[in-house]
N, C-alpha and C positions, 0 to 999 in steps of 0.2 A: 457650482449650479446648485440651487435650492432643492432640497428634497421635496417632492410630492406625497402627501400622505392620502391614501385611498382607504376608505372604510367600507367594510362589508358585514352584514349582517349574518350571525351564524346562530342557528336554533340551539338553544341550551343543550337540547337532546343529542344533537349531532356532536357540541363538544363534550358531554357525557359519555357518549358512545367511545370517545376516543381517547377516554381515560389520562387526558392532559388537560393543564390548566390553560388559559386563554393565551397567555403570552409562549408556551411552548406550542400551542397548536398555530399561532400565527407566524411562528419561526419556520415551522414545518410547512406551511400554505407558501411561504415566500420561497423556499428551498424547491419544493415540488414544482411551482409555476417556472422557477428557472430553470430546471432541469427539462420540463417539457417544453419552453420555448427554446431552449438550447437545442433539444432533439428535432423540432419542426424546424431549425436554421432561421428562427425569428431573432435571435440573440446570439452574439458571438460568445466563447468561452469566458471573455472577459467580461462582457457586459452581464451575462448569466451568474457569474462569480459575484459581480457588484450587488444584484439585486438578492441573492441568496445569503449576504453578508459575510462572505468569506474571501480568501485569496482563491487566485484562479487556479494555483497549484492543488489547493485543498477541494476547490469545487472538481477538478476533473479526477482528482484521485477517488472521490466520493461517487462519482457515475456509476461506477460498478455496483454499488449498493442498489442502483435503480435499472440494471441491466441495460445500461447505454454506453455504446463503445465511445471513447472520449475523442477521438480523432475522427469521427464519420464526415463531418463536413470538411475536412482537410483531404480524407481519401478521395471523396466525389470529385472534389477539384481537380485533384492530380490524375484522377481515371479521365474525366472530363477533357484536361490537358492531351492526355495521351493518345484520347480517341481522335481530337481535331487535330493532331499532329501526323497521324497515320493516314489521313484522308488525303 
């Protein structure tokens, strides 16, 4: 599948405030977007890792840095299964 390129404009003052070059900032934005979409259950860990440009294992290991429990989705699914089986 061919990648889609999405462009966003970032004010120079915002980029300067991050003390990062454009390439580093873009990589960080991709990672932050992947983490948030994973947290919101909009992407699986595999797809979020793909968006972040890293392996699934690396992505899951890095979630701690963002204070995200790496298996929250799986835990919620197990709890839902348990609740439905107890009814």
